[in-house]
Structure formats: C-alpha cells, structure tokens
VOGU-3710 file (C-alpha; in Angstrom, 3 decimals, decimal comma):
1> mekflkklee> 9,831/9,810/13,567  11,437/12,496/15,736  14,793/10,702/15,572  14,471/10,372/11,811  13,685/14,098/11,366  16,528/15,023/13,742  18,916/12,944/11,636  17,761/14,712/8,458  18,121/18,084/10,176  21,682/17,334/11,309
11> asikeieddy> 22,612/16,125/7,814  21,203/19,336/6,276  23,085/21,554/8,759  26,340/19,684/8,100  25,896/20,081/4,344  25,304/23,843/4,742  28,328/24,199/7,035  30,532/22,220/4,615  29,433/24,419/1,703  30,078/27,550/3,806
21> kklesqiiae> 33,566/26,409/4,803  34,376/25,582/1,191  33,187/29,004/-0,009  34,936/30,759/2,876  38,250/29,047/2,061  37,912/30,060/-1,600  37,282/33,705/-0,644  40,221/33,710/1,788  42,462/32,233/-0,919  41,298/34,873/-3,419
31> rqryedside> 41,886/37,657/-0,918  45,387/36,311/-0,232  46,158/36,314/-3,973  45,007/39,936/-4,214  47,153/40,921/-1,241  50,169/39,144/-2,757  49,582/40,970/-6,081  49,357/44,319/-4,266  52,645/43,609/-2,462  54,262/42,668/-5,784
41> lknlkqliqq> 53,054/45,904/-7,439  54,366/47,927/-4,474  57,794/46,301/-4,947  57,719/47,076/-8,690  56,746/50,685/-7,952  59,694/50,995/-5,604  62,032/49,490/-8,232  60,718/51,922/-10,877  61,372/54,858/-8,557  64,874/53,592/-7,847
51> asgniaqlfv> 65,596/53,071/-11,588  64,952/56,675/-12,626  68,411/56,932/-14,144  68,561/53,398/-15,506  66,503/53,220/-18,704  66,923/49,429/-19,118  65,822/48,670/-15,555  62,968/51,142/-15,845  61,769/49,423/-19,056  61,864/45,941/-17,470
61> csklaekkct> 60,036/47,031/-14,291  57,409/48,887/-16,310  56,733/45,822/-18,473  56,449/43,599/-15,395  54,019/46,023/-13,781  51,968/46,276/-16,985  51,804/42,467/-17,269  50,744/42,156/-13,618  47,990/44,736/-14,051  46,699/42,892/-17,126
71> tlrddekkrk> 46,641/39,641/-15,163  44,730/41,316/-12,319  42,136/42,750/-14,740  41,618/39,313/-16,305  41,316/37,744/-12,870  38,798/40,404/-11,832  36,490/39,413/-14,690  36,611/35,794/-13,565  36,119/36,563/-9,883  32,798/38,403/-10,033
81> tfkhaeikfv> 31,294/35,455/-8,160  32,838/36,589/-4,918  31,647/40,199/-5,042  28,449/38,834/-3,503  28,254/35,197/-2,390  25,419/33,496/-0,535  24,266/29,970/0,335  20,623/29,113/-0,222  18,821/26,175/1,395  15,899/24,813/-0,657
91> pseqlkssie> 13,626/22,327/1,219  13,242/18,886/-0,368  10,149/18,848/-2,586  10,268/15,035/-2,604  9,991/14,882/1,195  7,292/17,570/1,204  5,153/15,862/-1,459  5,564/12,445/0,212  4,373/13,784/3,563  1,476/15,659/1,954
101> kmknlgetsa> 0,249/12,413/0,382  0,238/10,611/3,733  -3,063/10,410/5,603  -1,419/9,421/8,870  1,819/8,046/10,292  0,868/4,385/9,833  -1,866/1,811/9,823  -3,806/1,050/12,983  -5,572/-2,108/14,026  -7,661/-2,785/17,086
111> issrtynlyk> -6,468/-5,973/18,766  -8,979/-7,073/21,353  -8,352/-9,074/24,477  -11,072/-11,327/23,041  -8,607/-12,819/20,579  -8,913/-16,610/20,474  -12,085/-16,658/22,594  -14,579/-18,893/20,855  -17,765/-17,688/19,250  -21,259/-18,837/20,029
121> vtkicdmkvr> -23,251/-18,502/16,799  -27,007/-18,078/16,479  -28,778/-17,711/13,167  -30,926/-14,567/12,977  -32,516/-14,554/9,544  -32,150/-14,998/5,801  -31,452/-11,662/4,112  -33,169/-11,430/0,747  -30,676/-10,323/-1,903  -32,650/-10,934/-5,085
131> lkedtsedyc> -34,017/-7,768/-6,703  -36,858/-7,234/-9,119  -34,225/-5,847/-11,505  -32,383/-9,207/-11,558  -32,859/-10,843/-14,952  -31,282/-14,248/-14,376  -33,725/-17,099/-13,923  -31,131/-18,938/-11,853  -30,459/-18,238/-8,170  -28,267/-15,330/-7,117
141> iilgsciidd> -24,707/-16,518/-6,576  -23,020/-14,501/-3,800  -19,331/-15,191/-4,317  -17,847/-12,244/-2,435  -18,676/-9,775/0,313  -17,093/-7,052/2,411  -18,103/-4,769/5,249  -18,159/-1,003/4,612  -18,962/0,899/7,828  -22,476/-0,295/8,795
151> tviftnyend> -23,250/-1,757/5,374  -22,373/-4,998/3,616  -21,555/-5,280/-0,089  -22,202/-8,499/-2,024  -20,994/-9,580/-5,454  -23,927/-11,165/-7,295  -22,197/-13,112/-10,055  -25,258/-14,496/-11,801  -26,916/-11,076/-12,198  -23,751/-9,014/-12,822
161> klkrfdisss> -24,369/-6,689/-9,887  -22,667/-5,224/-6,856  -25,302/-4,822/-4,123  -25,086/-2,809/-0,908  -27,354/-3,449/2,085  -27,870/-1,723/5,410  -26,852/-4,170/8,143  -29,274/-3,054/10,844  -32,389/-3,199/8,667  -31,217/-5,762/6,061
171> slidycevpd> -32,614/-3,378/3,421  -31,104/-2,592/0,028  -29,308/0,755/-0,187  -28,241/0,671/-3,836  -26,585/-1,424/-6,515  -24,605/-1,033/-9,754  -23,964/-3,182/-12,792  -20,571/-4,939/-12,778  -19,897/-7,751/-15,275  -18,818/-11,082/-13,719
181> plgvcrvger> -18,209/-9,859/-10,136  -16,421/-12,450/-7,991  -14,316/-11,112/-5,112  -14,489/-7,645/-3,531  -12,352/-5,714/-1,053  -12,063/-2,174/0,240  -9,097/-0,227/-1,159  -9,611/3,192/0,419  -12,040/5,439/2,195  -14,331/5,683/-0,836
191> evavacgysr> -13,493/2,751/-3,118  -13,727/-0,991/-3,441  -11,959/-3,233/-5,945  -13,978/-5,979/-7,625  -12,321/-9,037/-9,181  -14,231/-9,497/-12,441  -13,688/-12,984/-13,750  -11,567/-13,152/-16,846  -8,814/-10,571/-16,743  -10,195/-7,422/-15,130
201> vqfvsihnkl> -10,368/-5,528/-11,837  -13,082/-2,887/-11,585  -12,851/-0,043/-9,063  -16,176/1,198/-7,708  -16,931/4,358/-5,739  -18,768/3,739/-2,463  -19,326/7,450/-1,800  -23,041/8,263/-1,824  -24,090/5,983/-4,709  -22,204/2,958/-6,003
211> sllrsikmnh> -20,660/4,027/-9,308  -18,022/2,627/-11,645  -14,593/4,239/-11,699  -11,489/3,052/-13,554  -10,684/-0,562/-14,386  -7,428/-2,387/-15,021  -6,834/-5,189/-17,491  -5,013/-8,277/-16,251  -3,605/-11,263/-18,124  -5,107/-13,845/-15,813
221> mcygtaysnd> -8,335/-14,850/-14,118  -9,345/-12,544/-11,235  -11,219/-14,424/-8,508  -10,425/-13,337/-4,947  -8,864/-10,001/-4,011  -7,393/-8,228/-0,961  -5,663/-4,885/-0,433  -2,867/-3,541/1,763  -0,350/-0,709/1,544  -1,203/0,348/-2,053
231> klyitdqyks> -0,988/-3,210/-3,355  -3,632/-5,579/-4,675  -3,451/-9,314/-4,069  -5,396/-11,434/-6,570  -6,078/-15,153/-6,929  -7,056/-16,922/-10,149  -9,089/-19,854/-8,689  -6,408/-22,160/-9,996  -2,698/-22,353/-9,162  -1,521/-18,762/-8,602
241> lymcdmsgni> -1,458/-15,732/-6,345  -0,505/-12,316/-7,769  0,741/-9,184/-6,018  0,145/-6,054/-8,144  0,408/-2,292/-7,874  -2,708/-0,167/-8,255  -2,143/0,128/-12,005  -2,225/-3,631/-12,488  1,519/-4,153/-12,924  2,416/-7,571/-11,522
251> lktvtsdnsg> 5,053/-7,260/-8,802  5,140/-10,928/-7,860  3,563/-14,218/-8,943  3,475/-17,142/-6,505  2,805/-20,686/-7,656  5,266/-22,932/-5,780  7,020/-23,231/-2,432  10,779/-23,110/-1,780  11,187/-26,726/-2,895  9,410/-26,087/-6,193
261> qpifecsnri> 6,203/-27,907/-5,250  2,875/-26,360/-6,326  1,239/-24,470/-3,467  -2,350/-24,386/-4,721  -4,887/-26,717/-6,139  -7,591/-24,034/-6,204  -6,744/-20,509/-4,994  -10,012/-18,980/-3,799  -10,866/-16,095/-1,445  -8,167/-14,042/0,187
271> tfndkkdrlf> -7,805/-11,862/3,311  -5,246/-10,318/5,681  -5,223/-10,862/9,421  -5,830/-7,895/11,722  -2,106/-7,032/12,003  -1,661/-7,067/8,199  1,407/-9,283/8,602  -0,145/-12,524/7,340  -2,135/-13,137/4,158  -4,530/-16,080/3,910
281> vgddekglvc> -5,735/-17,778/0,745  -8,503/-20,359/0,894  -7,935/-23,575/-1,048  -10,831/-26,014/-0,731  -8,570/-28,904/-1,755  -5,391/-28,207/0,278  -6,414/-25,961/3,192  -5,669/-22,442/4,418  -2,503/-21,178/2,700  -0,466/-18,576/4,616
291> fnaecdyiet> 1,915/-15,884/3,280  3,548/-12,764/4,651  2,714/-9,307/3,261  5,391/-9,714/0,556  3,752/-12,921/-0,682  6,486/-15,158/0,684  5,013/-18,597/1,390  4,898/-19,560/5,085  2,777/-22,700/5,452  -0,484/-24,474/4,610
301> vtdsdvrpdg> -2,875/-25,308/7,436  -3,888/-28,819/6,431  -6,412/-29,566/9,165  -9,170/-31,780/7,752  -11,773/-29,328/9,081  -10,236/-26,381/7,191  -10,939/-26,516/3,450  -12,070/-22,954/2,722  -13,599/-21,193/-0,207  -14,518/-17,991/1,676
311> vctdgygnvi> -12,234/-16,328/4,269  -12,442/-13,154/6,358  -11,179/-11,584/9,588  -13,405/-10,545/12,476  -11,558/-7,483/13,807  -10,558/-9,304/16,996  -7,594/-11,253/15,651  -9,494/-14,310/14,429  -9,719/-15,691/10,892  -13,067/-17,138/9,815
321> vanfwlqtiv> -13,246/-19,680/6,990  -16,265/-20,961/5,065  -15,706/-24,561/3,984  -17,516/-25,186/0,688  -17,560/-28,976/0,557  -17,735/-29,530/4,318  -20,584/-27,003/4,692  -19,094/-25,619/7,917  -17,804/-22,303/9,272  -14,574/-22,566/11,272
331> qcsrdgqkcd> -12,906/-20,075/13,590  -9,104/-19,942/13,291  -6,427/-18,025/15,185  -4,486/-15,032/13,874  -1,847/-17,381/12,408  -4,472/-19,606/10,752  -4,626/-22,549/13,150  -8,073/-24,089/13,756  -9,803/-23,106/16,989  -13,242/-24,642/16,574
341> iivnktreyp> -16,149/-25,307/14,224  -18,665/-22,557/14,990  -21,338/-23,549/12,414  -21,455/-27,313/12,041  -23,819/-27,541/9,097  -24,734/-24,635/6,870  -27,847/-24,550/4,743  -25,965/-24,723/1,444  -22,378/-24,893/0,221  -20,926/-21,592/1,547
351> rsvsihhglr> -19,011/-19,421/-0,904  -18,341/-16,202/1,020  -18,225/-14,976/4,609  -17,815/-11,552/6,240  -18,187/-10,198/9,777  -19,101/-6,801/11,193  -17,170/-6,948/14,456  -18,940/-3,969/16,049  -22,459/-5,293/15,469  -21,227/-8,896/15,824
361> kmfvgyrsdt> -23,036/-10,140/12,770  -21,797/-12,706/10,270  -22,984/-12,955/6,645  -22,639/-16,214/4,709  -23,282/-16,232/0,962  -24,356/-19,149/-1,217  -25,843/-19,970/-4,588  -29,125/-18,650/-3,298  -31,475/-15,672/-3,372  -30,800/-15,103/0,337
371> vevynltwks> -27,748/-14,647/2,568  -27,675/-16,223/6,011  -27,203/-13,732/8,861  -25,809/-14,939/12,196  -25,488/-13,250/15,569  -22,117/-13,714/17,337  -21,494/-13,803/21,076  -18,549/-15,077/23,112  -18,874/-18,463/24,765  -17,158/-17,083/27,861
381> d> -19,822/-14,348/28,323
//
C-alpha cells in the first residue's frame, strides 16, 4: 500500500512539475515577444528622430510604429492570463470516496494449525425448532443455516420463516416471515441474504430484531447462496451456478466445463473455504464441485463418500459436507478432498450443516421439528 501511494504521489508531483514547466515556458516566450517589440519600437523612434527633414520616411516610420502599437494592444487583451498565473492541485475525489467506503485494507481469515486434524464428534442434543406460531401440519424442513456471532439462523421452508437461536442455551431469540426460504448466508455486519425459491433473494437485517430489507428479483430458481467481495453466488438446484452483483445483475453463469460437458446434475448448497479462494457446490449426484472465486471450474471431487446436499466451512480450513442419500457427515480438506467420515449414520437425511468453530458445535438440519447438535473435539487431543 505504501509503495502504491508513493507511486501515486510521484505521478502527481511529475504532473504538477510538467504543468509548471509548460506555463513557465509560455510566460518566458511572451516576455521575449514583449522585449522584441520594445526593441523594435525603440528602433522606429530612432528612425523617426533621424527623419525629421524627410517627410516620406517620417510618414512610413510613423505608420509602422502605429501598426506595432495596435498589435501590442490587441496582444495585451489576449494575454491577460499571464498577469496572474497559478497551478492548483485538486485531490482525486474518486480515490477519496473509494477509501472512505473501505472498512479495512482487506479480508482476514484465521487459519489454524489444526487444519486437516480429524474431528471426534459427539451428539449433544436435539434442538427444538418448531414454534407454536408454525402453521404447517408437516414437519419443519431446515434447508439452510448459518452462524452469526454466537447465534445460529435456520431457514424453515415449510413454515416460511427465518429463525434465530442462541447457541449456548438452544433458545429462540426471534424469527421473521420469509416466503420459501432455502439457503442463507451472511453478506455484511448486519445482513443476511436468503435464497427464496422461485426467482428471489431477500435481504434480512440481523441487527437487534430480524427484519426484512430489500429484495431482488432473479430469472431463475434460488436455492443455495454464498457471498464474497460484494458478489452473490447462487445455485438453482438443477444445472447452474450464478455469480451476481448485489443488485441481482448476473455477471457469470456456469453450466459446463471447458470441454462443454455439464458440470451439475443437482446444484445444491454452496460455501467458500476459509481463504476465500475456492468455492464449493454440493451435488448429491456428482460430488463436491470446486470453482475459484471467479466461478472458473476447477474439478469435481467424485469420492463415493462425498455426495453432498449441505456444505459449510469450520473456520480451521476444513470443509464439512452433509450427504443426503448416504446419511453421513464427511470432513474434507481446504481443497475439497475427503479426510474422513465423522458421522457415519445420521438420524435422517441431512439437508444443511453449519459449525461454530469457537464453541465447536455442529448443527445438522433435516425434515424434522428438531436440529441435531454435535460437540466437536480433535482426535489428537
């Protein structure tokens, strides 16, 4: 950053010096023209004095002097610029406004020495997520979840609600009505984005009470969602991955690899690794599909034990996948390769998974009125 600012400073100084030299040369040239005109008038004056007895020569010299004086008066009107000349430096408003919008000099991520150590998982309890306000006679369907500080937010599809619970006490904090909520991700200090089924992303304030903010209309199904660097990444639970700006304008659509072959059979949940340089999309038919941050396809992890619906990161460099059909939870490395099965048989068919790395708790959502809560320790401890 210091080198960059120094480069801008040197470029600004050079531009000022170039403008000064240009103005200085113009003033010097003007002064030289004035001095030449004065010398010419002095010569004409001397000729007039010498021609006192020669009427013809006196007439010619007088006319030349009169013409020169007229030219000098005309030039004087045009040269008012140089009676007072200055160079002003105006700071770049674009640079100023860009810096003012920045919260810091970059994104940080805590990379622990625990990366790739295997988890030992112990079930703690079933967290009740059904509320008396829920009207559906069917079970709650928890299709998405994300960690916000020491709380966990669930998308309850069947009851059209976003629900927030305190992690330590497993108690409800608040909820809000959101039609067809599927995936959810944090998009800032005080907001989450909710993928709302057919063609909409709803932004929700997480400051104090959950409350609806703006929404954006999309032209495709919105199933899983992730966020990074002012961009939203959205899956459609079918064949596509979309990269959009925060207004919903599609920047890139990914459906096939470099050879033209379809990448997805069923694009499900989506997450970034801890370094934000690799994006993972769960596909319960093909495996864990990997992209870079620009949505360029890298590879598909086709291990038979990795067929995810839900995916998340743990804050230590590991990727955790919830396998719907296999009913397992698998720990993968930062690049998506399988490390080990950490839950061999879940209670139901898992749809979502999220981890609070500080409290070392894992939440697994199902088509159920409860969410399974697991305690995580390291096998090497």
